[in-house]
N, C-alpha and C positions, 0 to 999 in steps of 0.2 A: 531103652526102658523109659516108658511115660514117666513123667515128673507129675504128680498130682498134689495141689494146694488145696488145702481145705481152710476157710477163714469163716468165724463166726462173729456174730454182732450180739453181745448181750445187751440189754437195754431194750426201750419199748422199739417195735417193730423189729424184734429178734429174728435171726436170720441165719444160714449157714449157705454158703457157696461154694462149689467146686470148679477150679481151673485145672485143665491137664493141658500142660504145655502151650499155654496162652489161650486154650480154647475154654469159654464158659460151659460148661456141660451141666450143670444142674444147680439150680437155686431153690431154697425152700423157706417160706416164712413158718415162723414156729406157731403162730396163731391158726394156720390152715391145719394143722397136726393136733392142736389142743383143744379147739375152737374156742379159746380165750382171746378175745379182741386184744391186740397190741402185746401179745405175750412177748415178755422179754427174757425168757430164759429158754434158749435154743436146743435144749438138751434132744429133744426127740428129732429136730430137724438133723442135727450133728450126727445122732447115733443111725437115722437112715443111710446117712452118705457112708459112714465108717462101717457099716455093716456091708457094703457092697463094692468099695473101693479101698483098694491099697492108700495109704497116706502117706506121703513123704514129709509134709510140711502143716503145720496148723498154727494159725493167726488167731489170736484172742483181741478182737477190737474193743467196741465200746466207746465211752468219753473218759473212761478213768473214774467214774464214780460208784461202780459196781465192785461188789466184795461177793465173790462166789468161791472162797477158799475153805478148807475143810478144817473145820475146828481142833482136830487132833494132831494134824500135822502142818497146817497152814499152806497146803499145797492148792493150787487152782483146781476147782473140782472138774473143769472142764478139761485141763492137761492130765489130769490123774487119769480120767476115764480114756482118753484116747491112747495115753501110753500103755494101759493094759491091753489094747489091741496091737498096736505098734509099738514096741520098747524104744527104738531108735528115732522115732518121729522127732523132727525138727521144731520147735516150738518158741513163738516170739509173742509178747504182749506190746500192743501197740495202741492202747486206750488213750494215752496221753496226746495223740494226734488224731482227733476225731475229724477235722475238715479235710486231713488228707485223704481219707477214706472216700470222702464226697470227690473230692477232686480225681483222684485216680479213676473212679469209676465212671465220672462224666469223660475224661480225657481219652482213656483206653477204649471206650465204647463209642465215641464219637468217628474213630477213623481218622481225624486230622494228625498231621506230622508234628505241627506246633498249635498251640492255642492258649489264650487267656482263659483260667477257670475262675467262675464268680460262685461263691459258696454263701448261701444266705441259708440261716438255720436259728433256731431257737436259741441253743447253747450247746457248745461243745465241749472241748477239752478246758481245762485252766491253764493259763499262760499268766506270766508275769508282764504287765504293760506298764509302759512310760508314759507320764503325764507329758503331752505336748507343752503346756504352759509351764512345766517345771521341770526342766530336764534334770535327769538324776534320780527323780523319784519314781518309785516302781509301786504298783497295786496288782494283786491278783484279780482276775476277772476271768468269765467264760466267754470264749470264742464266739462271735456273733456273725460276723461275715468276714470273709478272706478272699483275696485277690491271690492267684497263684499264676506264675508264667510256667508252660508246661511244654516239654518236649520228651522223646524218648532216651535224651541224655540226661535231663534233669526236670523235675517236678518241684518249684520252689514258691513259698509264700513270700509275695513281695509287698503284702498290705494287709493289715489285720485290724480289725475293731473286736473290741470286748465290752460287757457290761456286768456289774455286780449289783446286789441291793443296797449297797451303803451310796454308790453313784451311778445313776442310772445308765451311763455312758463312758467308755473310757477308750480315748483314740490313739491310735498308735503313732509314734514320733513324727511322722511326716504327713499325719490326717489333716485335713481341711475342714472336716465335717463338726459342726457343734456337737455339745454333749446332750444328746436327746437318747429316748428310749430305743431300743432297736427294732429293726423292721419287723420280724417275727413277732417279738414280745407283743407290739401294738397290734397284731392280728390276734395274737394269743388272748390279749386282754377282752377285745371285742367279743372273740368268741365265747367266752366265759360270762360276760355280760349279758349275751343272748341266750343263755341256758345251756349251750352247749359245752362239751367239754373241751379243753383249752386245745387239745391235740385234733379238735374236729373242725379245721379252719374251712374244710371244703364246703360245709354248710353255711358260713358266713359269706363265702364267695357265691353261693347261690342266693342268697338273699340280697346281695349288693346291688343287683340292677332294678330292686324295686325302690330303691332310694335316690336322693338328689341333695345337691348343696344346701346346706341347712346354716342360717346366720347364728343358731344356737349352739351350734358345734365348733369347738375352735380348732384352728389349723394343729394338725399333729406333728408335722415336720415343717411345714413352710408359712411363709408368712412375711410380713413387712422386714421383720429382723432376720429372716432365714432359718430360724431355729422351731418355730412353732412353739406349742404349750406342751413341754415334757410333763407338767406337773399333771395332768390327766391321769396318767398311768401310776399305778404302783408296781414294780418289777417284783418277781419271785424267781429269782435263779436258783436253780438250774431249770424248773418248770413252771409255766405258769406266769401269768400277770392279772392285773387287775384296772377297771375302771374307779378312779376316784369319783364316785356319784356325790358324796357328799361336799365337795369343792362346788360341782357343777350340778345344782337341781334339776335341770333339764333333763340329765341323763340320772335320774334316781332309779336304781333298779326296782321294778317291781317285784312284788312278795313272790310271785310265781311267774318268773320269766318263762316258763316252759308251757304256759296256758296258752298261748298264741301260735305254738308250734303247728297244731293241728288245726288251727283256727283262725284264718287269716283277717277276721273281723277285729280279731283282739290285737293284733300286732300295732304297736305305736310308731310314730313318725320318727321317734328317736332312734327306735332301733333299727327301721330301715335306714334311716340316713346316715347312722354311725358306721353301719355296715358299707353302705356305697362310700363314705368318707375314707375309711382305712384301706379298701380295695384301691381306690384312685391314688392315695398318697404314698401307700407302700410301692405300687407298681412303678410310679415315677421316682420313688427313691432308689429303686434296684436298678431303674433305668440310667440314673446319675452313677450308680456304681458300675455299670457297664461300661458308660462313658469314661470313668476313671481307668478300670482296666485297660482300656483302648491306649489312654495316654500313657500308663506306667509301661505296658509291656510292648505296645507298637503292634499288638497282633490284632486281625479283623477276624479270625475265628475265635468264637467265644463257644465256651461250652457253662452250662448252669446246674447246679445240684444243690443239696441241702433241701430241707422241707419246703421252703418257697418255690423250688422248681415244681411243686404240682401244681401251681396256681396256673391253670389253662388261660385263665383271662389275661393275666399278667403277660405271659409267654406271648401270646398274640399280639397284645401292645408292644413288645419287644421287635417282633417283626416288622410292625407298621412305624416303628420310631427309628430303627436302625437296618433300613433295607439294605445298605452295604456292607452289612456284617454278615458272615456265615455263622448262624447260631444253633446250636446241637444242645436239647434241654434233655437231660440223663431221665429216662421213663421211670428209672427206680430211684427216685432223687431223696426219699426220706432214708432216714436212718438204717434200715434195712440193706439199702444198696451199697453201703460202706463194706460189708462183707465182699460184695463183687469186686469194688475197688482194690481191696487189700490182697485178694486172691490174686487179679489180674497183675498187680504191682510187683507183687513176691514171685511170681511164676515169670514175669519179664525179665527181674533181676537173675534168675537163675538161668535162663536162657540166654542171656548176654553173658553170665560168667563161663558159661561150657560152650559157648559159640553155636548154639542151637535157633532155629528159626523159632519166630514168636509171630503169633496171628495179630496182624496190626489193621485187618480189615474192619470196617465198622460193625456195631451190632444189626443182626440180622433177623434175631427172633427175638420174643419173650417167652415163648412155649418152652420154658425150662424147668418145670414141676418134674416130680416122679412120673415114670412112663407105666401107668397102670395099663394091663390089658384084661378086659373082661369079656364074658361069654355070654350067650342067652342062659346057659346054667346059674350063672352068678347073679343073674335078674329074676329067675325062678326061685331063688333061695327067698325072697321077699313074698309071703303069702297074701298079702294085701293090694297088690296090684294087678292090673290087666295088661297083658302085652300083645303087640299087633305090630303087624309090618308097616314100614313107612319109607318113604323115599325123600327128598328133597323137595319133588314136586308137590307132593301130597302135604307135606309140612307148610312151604309155600302157602298152598291153598287154606288151610288152617289160620295160618296168619292173618290172610287177607280178608279172613271172616270174623276179624276181631277175636280172635282167642290168644291167650298167652301161652308161649311155649318155651320153656327152659331146653337148653342144648349143652350136652355133658359130651366131651369128646377129649382123646389126646393128652397132652401134658399141659397141668394148669400153668396160667399165666404168672410171671415174676411181676412184682408190683401191684398198684391199688386198683390198674383198669382191666376190665373184662373185655376180652378181644375175640369172643366166638369158640372159646373152647369150655367156658363156666359162664356162660351168658343168658340172659331172659330176653327174649325177643319178642316184637309185638310190631303192630302196622304203625308206621309213622304218621300215616295220614288222618288218623282219628282224632278229631277235635277235641274229643274227651280223654284221649289216650295218657295225657299226664297225670291227671288226678286219679284215673282209674289204676295204673298202675303202681302208683304213689300209694293209693290206698292199700293194694293188694302187698305189697312190700312193706309198710307200716311207716313210710317217710314222711317227713315234713312236706306241707302243700307247696311250698315255693321252689323246691329242690327239682332241677331239670333233668333231663335225660339226654344220653347220646345217639348218636346215629352212626352206622358204618356204610359206606359207600364204596361201590365198586371202583377201583382206582381210576379206570380209563373215562369214568363219569365224573369224576370228584370236581374238576374246574368248571364244569356246568351248572353245579349245583350249589359250590360253595367257594368262596374267596379265600385261598390257600395262601395269599400272599407271596406269591412266587414259589412256594414250596410244590415238587412234584408228588409229594404223598407226605401221609401223616399217620404210619402205621401202628403209632402207640398212645394215639388219642389224648395228645399233650397239648392241644389248642384248642379254644373255643371261638370258632372263626364265625365270619358272617354270611351270612347265605346270599346268593345269586338272585339277581331280580327273578328268574324264573321260578325258583325255589319258596320266594317267599308266598306265605300263604298256603303252601302243599305240603308242607312238614309239620303240622301246628303241635303234634306229640312231642317232638324233639326240639322245637323252635324254643328259646327261652325268651322271656319277657323283652329283653333288650334286642332281640334279632338275631342271636348267635345260636352255634350248636357246637358242643363238643364233639368231634368227629374224628373217625379211623377211616382211613383208606386201607382195602385189602385186594391183594392178588390170588389169581390161583395158585401160584408157586407159594405165597405166603400159608394160605390155609384154604385148600381145595373144598372142602366141604362148605365150609362157611361162604366162600364166594358162589359156590353153584347154587346154594339155596338162595343167597341174595338174588342172583341171577333167575332163578324161576319165579321169584315174588316180582322181579323187574317186568317179565313175560306177562305176568296178570296184571299188573297196576301200572305199566308204564314208568315205574320209580324204582331207579337203582340203588336204594336205599334202605335200611332195617334199622328199627327202633331198637337199642341195644342198652340193656343195664346190666350191673353184676348179679351172678346167680347166689344171691343170698337174700336175708329178710335183715331189718334195720338191726343195727347194733351187732349183728354177726360178721365174722370172716367170709369170704368167698368159698364156696365148698370146695371140697379138695377131692375126695375119692366118691365111691359108689354110694356108701352107706350115707354120706353126707348130702349127697343128692336126693335119695329117697326120703331121709328124713326130712328135708326142706319141702319137699313135694307134699308130704304129710301134714307138716305145719303151717301150710299157706293155702290160697286159694288160687294157687297156678294150676292152670287145668292140664298142661301136658308136660312130658318130660321125653325130650329125643334123644336118641343113641345113633347118630349117623354112622359110625363106624360099624354097627350091628346091623344098622336098617330097621330099629326097632322104636316103637314109640310106647310110651308108659302112661297110663292112667291109673287112678286109684279105683279099686273096688268101693261098691257104696255100702260099707261095713265098717263097723267100729276097729280101728287100729290094732293089727295083732302085732306080736314081737316075732322077729325072725329068729329062727330056731339056729 
């Protein structure tokens, strides 16, 4: 009998994951269900799974800060709900070991037999840390960086750093790192200064290449003393941080820091250069942590997770800095991925105890969302759309003629990257493409777009730093000489592109569409961005897809599995019955 483990992550990026005898079967982020960005209460995601699968074990993760108890009984609301369906379900709460979930996800997904896990996060669970300079004294702090030594026999933390609001950084007993603000807290502070939410670090990453070294901005982590200027930051654990602009007049925050988000003429040198500074120093900082992981564990296999793992610029830097290491970056590195980690880990423990086989192969797909099956009759339910026949060749022609086409098919992607099932597609050769699509999506002017390339042509167009493929879009890579100037819509100002490789086996419809575009253009690459509008989660189901079409200037919506193309009628929106 199959042993089914359900794990949920209450907290931002709320999620639910189902693992059956070691195989990851289903992953759902709550925001996709509720349409509330970063929704941290995964009730609907959990209910979707327990309605369809027998559940042997429930794991409630998070960071230990959440309180979802019922006021009249004190019982955990998630546990109580699952127990109504499955009275004998085994329930465990693991919120006091947040970084463990990240490490489990990265290690079990990597396919490595042994590895060192490097977890770099905003703030995880609370631990009692010892002062390295005052042996015997302890203080409670939030874990921010952790190194694990990983094998199937044991996954053990061997080095940990934490921070709190009273003392910006607390070092583990063997730490050689000076007391400075944590890596992700620095990035959060800069993101807030720039007028983004502290969790929107990806926008800061997009602005960074527009900046440069600025003598008016102090070193954050490095300098003559080796410690930088920690006083530039004001930490706010567990969430967020600020720049102390009053101390450094040059960094005085404008009254409306969002004014320049859609007006490049308004952006200040301080804003651009601070974004550049935090990107450069944090990636170097994490690189030093990787060095420490190798020194402590002796491992040459490195897995990376935690929120910083989504920094595709830094990930490429690690490939360049450590060519001798085998590096795997968890594609669901944010907190949602901890549900995958805990479900995998507990499934492995069960299989081990029962002498059952456990799937140790590396992750092979991120198409892990619910499996919706739609028909033409479902499309006809919407009265304000036109439906016509289409195929990959006709869609490639539309794209080559500078039309925006959204594509909806199969199961949604796990994690934040659109990989061809919930994607907006465009011509990467259009010199005005970035500004055009940013305008349609309502995004900031400086934010770049990704590209998807046929795997067999990837090395001709992109420098993958020795990688055979990058199927999960986790690296912002340099273009090869032949591609320079040929892909203006997806080439960032620094000459890089966040790229996804695809094979026919991984996604046949998407592969065939790109191949058809290749036949027309001699370019085996498509412009790819997530099928959503600014501030919204990726679309999840058919209703979301139609709603986004209605709410935007997206011209076409393609359903390759049905061979249908949808456009809006030239009438006022009607409500489906």
